[in-house]
TIRO-2110 file (N, C-alpha, C; in Angstrom, 1 decimal):
// TIRO-2110
3.2, -22.4, -11.0, N, 1, A
2.6, -22.8, -9.0, CA, 1, A
3.1, -21.7, -8.2, C, 1, A
4.6, -21.9, -8.6, N, 2, A
5.0, -20.5, -7.9, CA, 2, A
4.8, -19.1, -8.4, C, 2, A
4.1, -19.6, -9.7, N, 3, A
4.0, -17.5, -10.3, CA, 3, A
2.8, -17.3, -9.5, C, 3, A
2.0, -17.9, -9.0, N, 4, A
0.7, -17.8, -8.5, CA, 4, A
0.9, -17.3, -7.3, C, 4, A
1.6, -18.1, -6.7, N, 5, A
2.2, -17.3, -5.0, CA, 5, A
3.4, -15.8, -5.5, C, 5, A
3.7, -15.6, -5.8, N, 6, A
4.9, -14.8, -6.6, CA, 6, A
3.3, -13.2, -7.0, C, 6, A
2.9, -13.5, -7.3, N, 7, A
1.6, -12.2, -8.0, CA, 7, A
1.4, -11.4, -6.9, C, 7, A
0.7, -12.0, -5.7, N, 8, A
0.5, -10.7, -5.0, CA, 8, A
1.4, -9.8, -4.2, C, 8, A
3.0, -10.7, -3.6, N, 9, A
4.1, -10.1, -3.6, CA, 9, A
4.5, -8.9, -4.2, C, 9, A
3.9, -8.9, -5.4, N, 10, A
4.4, -8.2, -6.4, CA, 10, A
3.5, -6.6, -6.3, C, 10, A
1.8, -7.2, -6.6, N, 11, A
1.3, -6.6, -6.8, CA, 11, A
1.4, -6.0, -5.0, C, 11, A
1.9, -5.7, -4.0, N, 12, A
2.1, -5.3, -3.2, CA, 12, A
3.1, -4.3, -3.1, C, 12, A
4.2, -5.0, -4.0, N, 13, A
5.1, -4.2, -4.2, CA, 13, A
5.7, -2.9, -5.0, C, 13, A
4.2, -3.1, -6.0, N, 14, A
4.2, -1.8, -6.6, CA, 14, A
3.1, -0.9, -6.2, C, 14, A
1.8, -1.1, -5.8, N, 15, A
1.8, -0.4, -4.9, CA, 15, A
2.3, 0.1, -3.7, C, 15, A
3.1, -0.2, -2.9, N, 16, A
3.6, 0.2, -1.9, CA, 16, A
5.0, 1.2, -2.6, C, 16, A
4.8, 1.2, -3.6, N, 17, A
6.1, 1.7, -4.6, CA, 17, A
5.8, 3.0, -5.6, C, 17, A
4.3, 2.9, -5.5, N, 18, A
3.3, 3.9, -5.8, CA, 18, A
3.3, 4.6, -5.0, C, 18, A
2.3, 4.2, -3.8, N, 19, A
2.8, 5.4, -2.4, CA, 19, A
3.2, 5.7, -1.8, C, 19, A
4.6, 5.2, -1.4, N, 20, A
6.0, 6.4, -1.8, CA, 20, A
6.0, 7.1, -2.6, C, 20, A
5.9, 7.1, -3.4, N, 21, A
5.8, 8.4, -4.6, CA, 21, A
4.3, 9.5, -5.0, C, 21, A
3.7, 8.8, -4.1, N, 22, A
2.3, 9.9, -4.3, CA, 22, A
2.5, 10.5, -2.3, C, 22, A
3.0, 10.0, -1.8, N, 23, A
3.2, 10.1, 0.0, CA, 23, A
4.3, 12.1, -0.2, C, 23, A
5.1, 11.5, -1.5, N, 24, A
6.6, 12.1, -1.7, CA, 24, A
5.6, 13.2, -2.3, C, 24, A
4.9, 13.5, -3.0, N, 25, A
4.3, 14.4, -4.1, CA, 25, A
3.4, 15.1, -3.0, C, 25, A
2.7, 13.9, -2.2, N, 26, A
1.9, 14.8, -1.2, CA, 26, A
2.8, 16.2, -0.3, C, 26, A
3.7, 15.9, 0.0, N, 27, A
4.9, 16.6, 1.0, CA, 27, A
5.2, 17.6, 0.4, C, 27, A
5.7, 17.4, -1.0, N, 28, A
5.9, 18.2, -1.7, CA, 28, A
5.3, 20.0, -2.0, C, 28, A
4.2, 19.2, -2.6, N, 29, A
3.3, 19.5, -2.6, CA, 29, A
2.3, 20.5, -1.6, C, 29, A
2.4, 19.8, -0.5, N, 30, A
2.1, 21.1, 0.7, CA, 30, A
3.1, 22.3, 0.7, C, 30, A
4.0, 21.6, 0.9, N, 31, A
5.7, 22.6, 0.5, CA, 31, A
5.3, 24.5, -0.3, C, 31, A
4.7, 23.5, -1.3, N, 32, A
4.8, 24.5, -2.6, CA, 32, A
3.5, 25.7, -1.8, C, 32, A
2.5, 24.6, -1.9, N, 33, A
1.1, 25.6, -2.0, CA, 33, A
1.1, 26.0, -0.8, C, 33, A
2.1, 26.0, 0.3, N, 34, A
1.7, 26.3, 2.0, CA, 34, A
0.4, 26.3, 2.3, C, 34, A
-0.1, 25.2, 2.3, N, 35, A
-1.1, 24.7, 2.7, CA, 35, A
-0.9, 22.8, 3.3, C, 35, A
-1.9, 22.6, 4.0, N, 36, A
-1.4, 20.9, 4.6, CA, 36, A
-2.2, 20.2, 3.7, C, 36, A
-1.5, 19.0, 3.8, N, 37, A
-2.3, 18.0, 2.8, CA, 37, A
-2.9, 16.6, 3.6, C, 37, A
-3.3, 16.6, 2.9, N, 38, A
-3.8, 15.1, 3.4, CA, 38, A
-3.9, 13.9, 2.8, C, 38, A
-4.2, 12.5, 3.3, N, 39, A
-3.9, 11.2, 2.6, CA, 39, A
-5.2, 10.7, 2.8, C, 39, A
-6.6, 10.4, 2.2, N, 40, A
-7.1, 9.4, 3.6, CA, 40, A
-7.3, 8.1, 2.6, C, 40, A
-7.6, 7.6, 3.5, N, 41, A
-8.2, 5.8, 2.4, CA, 41, A
-9.3, 5.8, 2.8, C, 41, A
-9.7, 5.6, 1.0, N, 42, A
-10.7, 5.0, 0.4, CA, 42, A
-11.2, 3.6, 0.6, C, 42, A
-12.7, 2.9, 0.8, N, 43, A
-12.0, 1.6, 0.1, CA, 43, A
-11.9, 0.7, -1.3, C, 43, A
-11.8, 1.7, -2.2, N, 44, A
-11.0, 1.4, -3.1, CA, 44, A
-10.0, 2.0, -3.6, C, 44, A
-8.9, 2.6, -2.8, N, 45, A
-8.1, 3.4, -2.7, CA, 45, A
-8.2, 4.5, -1.6, C, 45, A
-7.2, 5.9, -2.5, N, 46, A
-6.8, 6.3, -2.0, CA, 46, A
-6.7, 7.8, -2.3, C, 46, A
-6.9, 8.9, -1.5, N, 47, A
-7.0, 10.3, -1.8, CA, 47, A
-6.2, 11.3, -1.6, C, 47, A
-5.7, 12.4, -2.0, N, 48, A
-5.0, 13.0, -1.5, CA, 48, A
-5.4, 14.3, -2.0, C, 48, A
-5.5, 15.7, -0.8, N, 49, A
-5.9, 16.7, -1.1, CA, 49, A
-4.4, 17.9, -0.3, C, 49, A
-4.8, 19.0, -1.0, N, 50, A
-3.8, 20.1, -0.8, CA, 50, A
-4.6, 21.4, -1.1, C, 50, A
-5.1, 21.7, -0.3, N, 51, A
-5.7, 22.9, -1.3, CA, 51, A
-6.9, 22.6, -1.7, C, 51, A
-7.1, 23.2, -3.3, N, 52, A
-8.4, 22.7, -4.1, CA, 52, A
-7.8, 22.1, -4.5, C, 52, A
-6.1, 21.1, -5.2, N, 53, A
-6.2, 20.3, -5.7, CA, 53, A
-6.7, 18.7, -4.6, C, 53, A
-7.3, 17.7, -6.2, N, 54, A
-7.5, 16.5, -4.9, CA, 54, A
-7.2, 16.2, -6.3, C, 54, A
-6.2, 14.5, -5.5, N, 55, A
-6.4, 13.1, -6.8, CA, 55, A
-7.1, 12.2, -6.2, C, 55, A
-7.3, 11.0, -6.6, N, 56, A
-7.9, 9.9, -6.2, CA, 56, A
-7.5, 9.0, -7.1, C, 56, A
-6.4, 7.8, -6.1, N, 57, A
-5.9, 6.9, -6.4, CA, 57, A
-6.7, 5.7, -6.5, C, 57, A
-7.1, 4.5, -7.5, N, 58, A
-7.8, 3.7, -7.7, CA, 58, A
-6.7, 2.5, -7.7, C, 58, A
-7.0, 1.3, -6.9, N, 59, A
-6.0, 0.3, -6.5, CA, 59, A
-7.1, -0.8, -7.2, C, 59, A
-6.5, -1.7, -7.7, N, 60, A
-7.0, -3.5, -8.3, CA, 60, A
-7.7, -3.8, -6.8, C, 60, A
-8.8, -4.5, -6.6, N, 61, A
-10.0, -4.7, -6.0, CA, 61, A
-8.6, -5.5, -4.5, C, 61, A
-7.6, -6.2, -4.8, N, 62, A
-7.1, -6.6, -3.3, CA, 62, A
-6.4, -6.0, -2.7, C, 62, A
-5.2, -5.4, -3.3, N, 63, A
-4.4, -4.6, -2.3, CA, 63, A
-5.6, -3.8, -1.8, C, 63, A
-4.9, -3.5, -0.1, N, 64, A
-5.1, -3.2, 0.8, CA, 64, A
-4.8, -2.2, 2.0, C, 64, A
-4.7, -0.9, 1.5, N, 65, A
-4.1, 0.2, 2.4, CA, 65, A
-4.9, 0.4, 4.0, C, 65, A
-4.1, 0.5, 4.9, N, 66, A
-3.9, 0.9, 6.4, CA, 66, A
-3.5, 2.3, 6.8, C, 66, A
-4.0, 2.7, 7.7, N, 67, A
-3.3, 3.5, 8.4, CA, 67, A
-3.1, 3.3, 9.6, C, 67, A
-1.9, 3.6, 10.8, N, 68, A
-1.9, 3.2, 11.9, CA, 68, A
-1.1, 4.9, 12.5, C, 68, A
-0.9, 5.0, 13.6, N, 69, A
-0.5, 6.1, 14.6, CA, 69, A
1.0, 4.9, 14.8, C, 69, A
2.0, 5.6, 14.9, N, 70, A
3.4, 4.7, 15.0, CA, 70, A
3.2, 4.6, 17.1, C, 70, A
2.8, 5.5, 17.5, N, 71, A
2.8, 5.4, 18.5, CA, 71, A
2.1, 4.8, 19.4, C, 71, A
1.2, 4.0, 18.8, N, 72, A
0.7, 3.4, 19.9, CA, 72, A
-0.6, 2.5, 19.0, C, 72, A
-0.1, 2.3, 17.2, N, 73, A
-0.8, 1.3, 16.4, CA, 73, A
-2.3, 1.3, 16.3, C, 73, A
-2.7, 2.7, 16.6, N, 74, A
-4.3, 3.0, 16.4, CA, 74, A
-4.4, 3.3, 14.8, C, 74, A
-5.4, 2.5, 14.4, N, 75, A
-5.9, 3.1, 13.1, CA, 75, A
-6.5, 4.5, 12.7, C, 75, A
-5.7, 5.2, 11.8, N, 76, A
-6.2, 6.3, 11.6, CA, 76, A
-6.8, 6.3, 10.2, C, 76, A
-7.9, 7.6, 10.2, N, 77, A
-8.7, 7.7, 8.8, CA, 77, A
-7.9, 8.2, 8.0, C, 77, A
-6.4, 9.4, 8.1, N, 78, A
-6.1, 10.1, 7.2, CA, 78, A
-4.6, 10.5, 7.8, C, 78, A
-3.9, 11.2, 7.1, N, 79, A
-2.1, 11.0, 7.3, CA, 79, A
-1.6, 12.7, 7.0, C, 79, A
-1.4, 13.7, 7.4, N, 80, A
-1.4, 14.6, 7.1, CA, 80, A
0.4, 15.6, 7.2, C, 80, A
0.8, 15.4, 5.8, N, 81, A
1.7, 16.7, 5.9, CA, 81, A
1.0, 18.2, 6.2, C, 81, A
2.2, 18.7, 6.9, N, 82, A
2.3, 20.3, 7.0, CA, 82, A
3.2, 20.8, 6.1, C, 82, A
2.6, 22.2, 5.8, N, 83, A
3.4, 23.2, 5.1, CA, 83, A
5.1, 23.0, 5.4, C, 83, A
5.5, 23.1, 6.0, N, 84, A
7.1, 22.7, 6.7, CA, 84, A
7.7, 21.8, 6.6, C, 84, A
7.0, 20.4, 5.5, N, 85, A
7.2, 19.7, 5.6, CA, 85, A
7.4, 18.0, 6.4, C, 85, A
7.1, 18.8, 7.8, N, 86, A
6.7, 18.1, 8.7, CA, 86, A
5.2, 17.2, 8.7, C, 86, A
5.1, 15.9, 9.5, N, 87, A
3.6, 14.4, 8.5, CA, 87, A
3.6, 13.9, 10.5, C, 87, A
2.5, 13.9, 10.4, N, 88, A
2.0, 13.3, 11.7, CA, 88, A
2.1, 12.0, 11.6, C, 88, A
3.2, 10.8, 12.0, N, 89, A
4.1, 9.9, 12.5, CA, 89, A
3.1, 9.2, 12.4, C, 89, A
2.9, 8.3, 11.1, N, 90, A
2.4, 7.1, 11.5, CA, 90, A
2.8, 5.8, 10.1, C, 90, A
2.8, 4.5, 9.9, N, 91, A
2.8, 3.6, 9.4, CA, 91, A
1.9, 3.1, 8.8, C, 91, A
2.2, 3.6, 7.4, N, 92, A
1.2, 2.6, 6.3, CA, 92, A
1.2, 1.6, 5.9, C, 92, A
0.3, 0.4, 5.8, N, 93, A
0.2, -1.0, 5.6, CA, 93, A
-0.3, -0.8, 4.1, C, 93, A
0.4, -2.0, 3.2, N, 94, A
-0.6, -2.0, 2.4, CA, 94, A
-0.2, -3.9, 1.8, C, 94, A
-1.2, -4.5, 2.0, N, 95, A
-1.6, -5.9, 2.4, CA, 95, A
-2.3, -6.5, 1.0, C, 95, A
-1.8, -7.8, 0.8, N, 96, A
-2.8, -8.3, 0.0, CA, 96, A
-1.8, -10.0, -0.4, C, 96, A
-3.0, -10.7, 0.3, N, 97, A
-2.8, -12.4, 0.0, CA, 97, A
-1.9, -12.6, 0.9, C, 97, A
-1.6, -12.1, 2.4, N, 98, A
-1.0, -12.6, 3.2, CA, 98, A
0.8, -11.9, 2.9, C, 98, A
0.7, -11.4, 1.9, N, 99, A
1.9, -10.1, 1.7, CA, 99, A
1.9, -9.0, 2.6, C, 99, A
2.5, -8.1, 2.7, N, 100, A
2.1, -6.6, 3.2, CA, 100, A
3.2, -6.0, 3.1, C, 100, A
3.5, -4.4, 3.0, N, 101, A
4.8, -3.8, 3.0, CA, 101, A
4.3, -3.1, 4.0, C, 101, A
5.3, -2.3, 4.5, N, 102, A
5.1, -1.4, 5.9, CA, 102, A
5.4, -0.3, 5.4, C, 102, A
5.0, 0.7, 5.2, N, 103, A
6.1, 2.5, 4.8, CA, 103, A
5.8, 3.3, 6.1, C, 103, A
7.0, 3.7, 7.0, N, 104, A
6.9, 4.6, 8.1, CA, 104, A
7.1, 6.3, 7.6, C, 104, A
6.3, 7.1, 8.2, N, 105, A
6.6, 8.0, 7.9, CA, 105, A
6.4, 9.1, 9.2, C, 105, A
8.1, 9.4, 8.6, N, 106, A
8.9, 10.6, 10.3, CA, 106, A
8.2, 11.5, 10.2, C, 106, A
7.7, 11.8, 11.6, N, 107, A
7.5, 13.4, 12.0, CA, 107, A
7.9, 14.3, 11.8, C, 107, A
9.0, 14.4, 11.7, N, 108, A
10.5, 15.7, 11.7, CA, 108, A
10.9, 16.2, 11.0, C, 108, A
11.0, 15.4, 9.4, N, 109, A
11.3, 15.3, 8.6, CA, 109, A
9.9, 14.9, 6.9, C, 109, A
8.9, 14.1, 7.7, N, 110, A
7.8, 13.3, 6.8, CA, 110, A
8.4, 12.4, 5.7, C, 110, A
9.8, 12.0, 6.5, N, 111, A
11.0, 11.2, 5.0, CA, 111, A
9.5, 10.3, 5.1, C, 111, A
9.4, 8.8, 3.6, N, 112, A
8.7, 7.7, 4.1, CA, 112, A
10.1, 7.0, 3.9, C, 112, A
9.7, 5.7, 4.5, N, 113, A
10.3, 4.8, 4.1, CA, 113, A
9.7, 3.5, 4.4, C, 113, A
10.3, 2.1, 3.6, N, 114, A
9.8, 1.0, 4.3, CA, 114, A
10.7, 0.4, 4.5, C, 114, A
9.5, 0.1, 5.9, N, 115, A
10.3, -0.8, 6.5, CA, 115, A
10.5, -2.4, 6.7, C, 115, A
8.9, -3.0, 5.7, N, 116, A
9.1, -4.6, 5.5, CA, 116, A
8.4, -4.9, 4.2, C, 116, A
END
């Protein structure tokens, strides 16, 4: 019984870790390519684009990803990183079966931090 309750939490942790890595890749690629990078949430996962490069990540059915503005919690359709390393400040939430992890994306440095 306890194992069944731990699985959603583990799925969220793994999806959040993968998303942190992908956001760091997107920022670095944006700087390298000198072009804005964008992460767009899709029903089945998310897509990252920098210039002509595109990478789509599919998630298992249950983890959901949501983007929100940090200032007013308004939902966003996409998150942008700029060639100078900055980003639109946002909170990226990964949730599954009542478990969730929030990732904060800083405006000035584009740094991604797990906050919960």
